C-alpha positions as CSV (number, residue, x, y, z in Angstrom):
1,M,11.8,-46.9,-94.3
2,G,13.9,-43.8,-94.5
3,E,14.5,-44.2,-97.8
4,S,13.1,-43.2,-100.9
5,S,14.1,-42.4,-105.0
6,G,14.1,-38.8,-104.5
7,L,11.7,-38.4,-107.1
8,G,8.8,-36.4,-105.3
9,L,11.7,-33.9,-104.3
10,D,13.0,-33.6,-107.5
11,I,9.2,-33.1,-109.0
12,A,8.9,-30.5,-106.0
13,G,12.1,-28.5,-106.6
14,K,10.9,-28.2,-110.7
15,I,7.8,-26.4,-109.9
16,I,9.4,-24.2,-107.3
17,H,11.8,-23.4,-109.6
18,K,9.1,-22.9,-112.3
19,H,7.4,-19.8,-110.1
20,Q,11.0,-18.6,-109.5
21,G,11.0,-19.5,-105.8
22,T,13.6,-21.2,-103.9
23,I,13.9,-24.5,-101.8
24,E,16.7,-24.8,-99.2
25,V,17.8,-27.6,-96.9
26,N,19.1,-28.3,-93.6
27,S,19.6,-31.8,-92.9
28,Q,20.9,-32.9,-89.3
29,P,21.1,-37.1,-88.8
30,S,17.2,-38.3,-88.6
31,K,16.0,-34.9,-89.7
32,A,15.3,-32.5,-93.0
33,T,14.0,-29.2,-92.8
34,F,12.7,-27.8,-96.2
35,T,12.0,-24.3,-96.4
36,V,10.1,-23.6,-99.3
37,S,9.9,-19.3,-100.7
38,L,7.8,-18.5,-103.4
39,P,7.5,-14.8,-104.6
40,F,4.2,-13.1,-103.9
41,H,2.9,-10.3,-106.7
42,Y,0.1,-8.4,-105.9
43,P,-1.7,-7.1,-108.5
């Protein structure tokens, strides 16, 4: 428990990058917070 290959994060990162967004991580022992930002273009 608590271990993974990180494949999901890699896929998410590629999708976010494709949409010109950013992903940031704040990692502390036993806790990680991910912040995803995507551009918003109003037609």
